[in-house]
N, C-alpha and C positions, 0 to 999 in steps of 0.2 A: 504493500500500500504506499502511496505517496506520503502519508503522514510519518513514515519511518525514514524519510529522507534525512540525511545528515543536515541539509539546508532548510529543513522545515522550521518555521518559526513557532510552531506549536510545541508544547512540552511533550516529550516521548512517553516518559513513565514516571512512576513515584521515585525511582532511584535517581533519575536526572533531577527531579525537583529537590531532593535532598542535597545533591551536589551543588545546585544553584543557590540553595538556601545559605550554604556555607560562604558563598562569595558575595552575598547581597550587602549593600551598604546599610548602616544603621542610622545615620543622620543625613540631613541635606547637605552638610559640608562634605560628606564622603561620596555624594552622588556626582557623577560625571555627565556631562551633556544636558539637554533640555533646560537650558539656562533661563529661558523666559518663564517657563512654568516653575521652576525652582524659586525664582525671585518673587513671583506672585505668591506662591505658597508660604515663603519665609515672612512676607509682610502679613499675610492673613493669620499665620500662626502666632506671630508676635504680638499682633493686635488682639487676638483672642485671649492670649495669656494675660495681657495687661487689663483686659475687662474681666477676666475670671469667667469667661463663657465658653462653651463648646464651639468648634468650628461650624460654619455653614455646611450643608450637604454638598458633596463634591462629586462630579462625574468626570471620569477619565476615559477618554476614547482614542483609538488609534489601532494600528496593526498589531498582531499578537508578537509578544517577544520583546517589547520595548520597555517593560518595566512598571506596568500598571500596578501589579501586585506589590512590587518592591516599594513604590512611592506610597502605597496605602500603609505599609508597615513603618516606613520612615515617618510618615505623619503621625502615627500612633506613638512611636518613640519620642518625637519632638514634643507632642502634647502630654507626655507621660500618661497615656490612657491605654486601657486594655483593648484589644481588637479581637472581634469574633468574625471568622471567615466563613463564607458559604457561597453558593453559585445559584444563578436563576433556575437551572434545571432541577436542583435539589429541593426547592421550595415549591412543592406541588399543591399544598393546600393551606388554608389560613392557620391551622394548628402549627404547622411547621414554623411560620413566622412568629406566632404567639410565643412559642417557647424560647425563641432567640430575644425577642423584644422585652419580655418580662424579666429577663436575667441580665440585662445591660445596666451597668451602673452610670452615674452621673458623669457626663463627658466622654463616655467610652465610644468606641468606633465599631459600626457594623459594616463589614466589606462584602459586597455582593458582586462576584464576578459574573461575566455573561448575563448582565442584568437585562439584556434585551430579550432574554428567554423566559422572563417571568410570565406566568399564566395571568390572564386578565383578572380572575378573582383575587389572586394574591396581590397583583398590582394595585388594584382599588383598595384592598385591605390596608396597604402600606401608606396611602395618601394621608389620612388623618395622623398617622404616626410621625410622618415627616413634617407635617404643618403644624399640628396642635399637640403632639407628644401624648397622644392617647389614641386607644383603639376601642371599637365596639366589637366584642366577641360573642357570637351566638352559641349557646349551649342547648343540647337536646334538640327536638325537631317537632313539628306538628303542632298540636295543642299545647304541648308542654315547653315549647321553644321560648327562650328568653334571652334578652340581649344584656350583656354586662359590660359596663364602660370601665376600662382599665386605664388609669393614668400611667404614663411612662416617665422615666427620668430623661433629661435632655441629652440626646446623643447625637453622633455625626454619622449619617450614611454616606459611605463612599461606594459608588457604583462603577463598574468598569465594563467596557464593551468594545468589540472590535467592529461593530455595526451600529453606529450612532443613528443611521437612517431608519433603523427597525424600531427605535424607541418611540413610544407614543408621545405626542405633544403634551399631554397632562403630566406625565412622569418626568419628561426632560424639563419642564417649566418649574418643577419643584426643587431643582438643584440650584443652589445659590452660585456655585462656581463650576464652570465647565471648562476643561482643559484638554487640548489635543496634543497627543504626543507625536513628535516627528521622528522620521528615521535619523539615526545618528550620523554625524560627520566622521570621515576616517580618523581625523585627530583625536576625537572623543573615544572612538572605539579602540584606538591604539593604547590610550590611557587606561581604559577599562581592562584590556587584556593584560597590561603591564601590572595593574593592581592585582588581578586574579593570579598571574604567574607568581608574583611575590607571596600572595597568600598560600599558594600551593608549593611554594619553595622550589620553583622551576628556574633553572638558569636560562639565560636568553641573550641573543644579540638584538640590538634595537631594530635593525632592518627586518628581522624575522617577525617581530610583532606587527609591523605594518603590513607585511604580506598576509598574515592572518586577517588583519582588519579589512583589507581590500576585498577579501572573499566573503565577508560576513554579512553582505547585504543590508548594511545599515542597522543590524539588529544585535543587541548585546547577548541575547539567549544563544544565537547561532555562533557568535564570536567565543563565547565560553565553551560551547560544544566542540568547536574547531580546536580550540587550545586543549581540551581534554584529549582528542584524537591525535593531535600532534605530540602531545606530552608522551602518550603511550609509544608512539612510533619512535620518538627520540630514545626512550628508555630502552627499547628492544633492538633498534637498528643503529643507534648512535651512542653517545656518552651520556645521554640524558639532558644535554643542553640543546636549546632550540637555536639552529642556524638556518640561514637561507636554504642550504641544500636539504636539510631535514624537512623543512616545511614544504618546499617544492615537491619532494618525493612523497611525503605524506598525502598531501592534497592531490597529487597526480593519481595516487592509488584510489582516492575517494572519487576520481573523475570530476574534480572541481577545478575549473579553469581560473585565470587570473582576475576575471570580472565576477566571480562568484556564481557561475552558471554551472549546473550539473547536467547529467544526461537527459532528465526529464524536460529541463528547460530548452536544451538543444533540439530535443525531438519535437517539441511544441513549434519551434521556429522552423525546422526542416519541414514539418508537415505543412505549415503555412506556406512555405515557399514552393515545395515540390508538388504537393497535392492540390493546393489552391492557387498556384501561380502568384503567391505573395498576398493574396487576399483581394477583395474582403471575403471573410468566411465567418459563418456564425459560430458561436461557442459550442453549441450542440453537435455541429458537424465535426469540429475539431475534437471534441470529447470522444465521439464515436470512432474517429480515425486513430486516436491514440489509445483507445480502450480504457480511458480513464473517466471518472465521474465529472460531471460539470462543475460541481462545487470545488473539487480539487483544483481544477484549472483556475477558476475565478478567485479563489482564496489563497491558494499556495503557489501557483505558478505565475499568473498574470500580473499581480502588484508589482513585483520587482522588475519584470520586463517593461512595464509601463513606466516605472520610475526612471529606468536608465535609458528610455527612448528607443527600445528595440522593437516595440509593438505600439500601435495607436488603435484607439477605438473609434469607429464611425457608425453612423446610423445603419449601414449596410453590413457591418461586422468588423472583424479584426483585420488589420493590414500590417504587413512587414515594413520596416524602415531600412534605409540604406546603411545605417549603423550596424543593424543586425546582420545583413548580408556581408558587410565588411568584415565583421567579427567571425563569421563562419567561412569566410573565403569564397563566397558565392557572388556572381555578378547581380547587381541590383537592376530590376526592370522597373521603370517608372510606371506607376499606375495609370497616368493619363495615357501613355503609349499602349499599355495593355488593354485599357478599356476601348481605346480607338481600334485596336486590332480586332477585339471581340465584336464591335460594331460592324467593322467591314466584313467580318466573316459571315455576318447574318444575311448579307446581300450577294454572296458568292453563289 
C-alpha cells in the first residue's frame, strides 16, 4: 500500500510514533520553522498567562506530518496545562465526548486530531461546550428521558485537520485562532535533522544533513524517518557517521531521487506522459492506470508534485509540466501543439 511508502507524510505505526515522540520539541523556543505561527502563539500564550485565563480555541490545519500534534503538546507545556488527546473517528457518540469533557480541569487542553471527521451529532454536542462551557446531556430515552445540564471548567479545544475545507462553517467559526502550517524550508528542515541527529547521538557531516532535507518534501516527519533509515545504513555499511556517500547510497537503495521523488511519484508522471500524452487526464483515469486508489493519489502523491510544479490542475484534468519532463529526461510536448494536432486529426 502507498501508505507504507518511506516518503508518506502519514505516520506508519505506533513504533514510529514512539520514535517521533522522543524527538519532539517541548517548548516554542525549541520549535524550528513555522515562524509566523510561533510568534502569534507566543503572544497569545503570554497574554493568556498575564490574564490568568485559558487560551481561545485553536484550529491547526495543513498537510500531514508538519507538526500539528507537536504544536498542541508544546502549547500545553507552555501553559502548564494537562492535555487529553483523541481523534474525530474515535468520538462516535455523545457519551464519548461527555467522558472527556467532565474530566477536564481548569485551563486544560483537549486535542482532537482529524476533527473534520466528527459525526454531526457529536459536533453539535460540542458547540455549547466550546461557547458556554456547558453541555446538555440526555439520559434514558422515551418517556423517561431527561436532560441534565453539566457545567464545565474553562478549557481550550485544539483541533487539527488536513482538510480544513471539510469542516462545517459553524464549527470553524467557533475557533478563536486558526493557523495554517506551511511546508518547511530546506534550511529549517536541515536544522530539524541536525537537532534529531544530536538527540540520537549520530555523527554527521554538514552536507549530509542538507542532502536528507532536500529529499524530505518539506515535511519534518519524513525528514526524521529518512534520518532513521540513513542511520541504520551508516551503522551497517559504514562507520555509523553520516557522510554524503552514505546518504546517497542509502537513499538510492530506497529509490528516492535528489528532489524527493520515489517510484510511485515517477510512475504517476510517466503515466501522465506516456499514456495520456502529458494530459489533461482525470484523476480516476490515472488511478485506474496505476492500480491505486484515487484518495492515495490525491492525498499522498499529488500535493508534492503540485508544490514543486511538476503537475498542474486544470478544469479538464491533470497536466504535466516542462519541469517534470526535464527531470525524467523526456522531451516536453507543448499542450497547445498537442491540442492542435488532436483537432487536425479529427478532420483527416
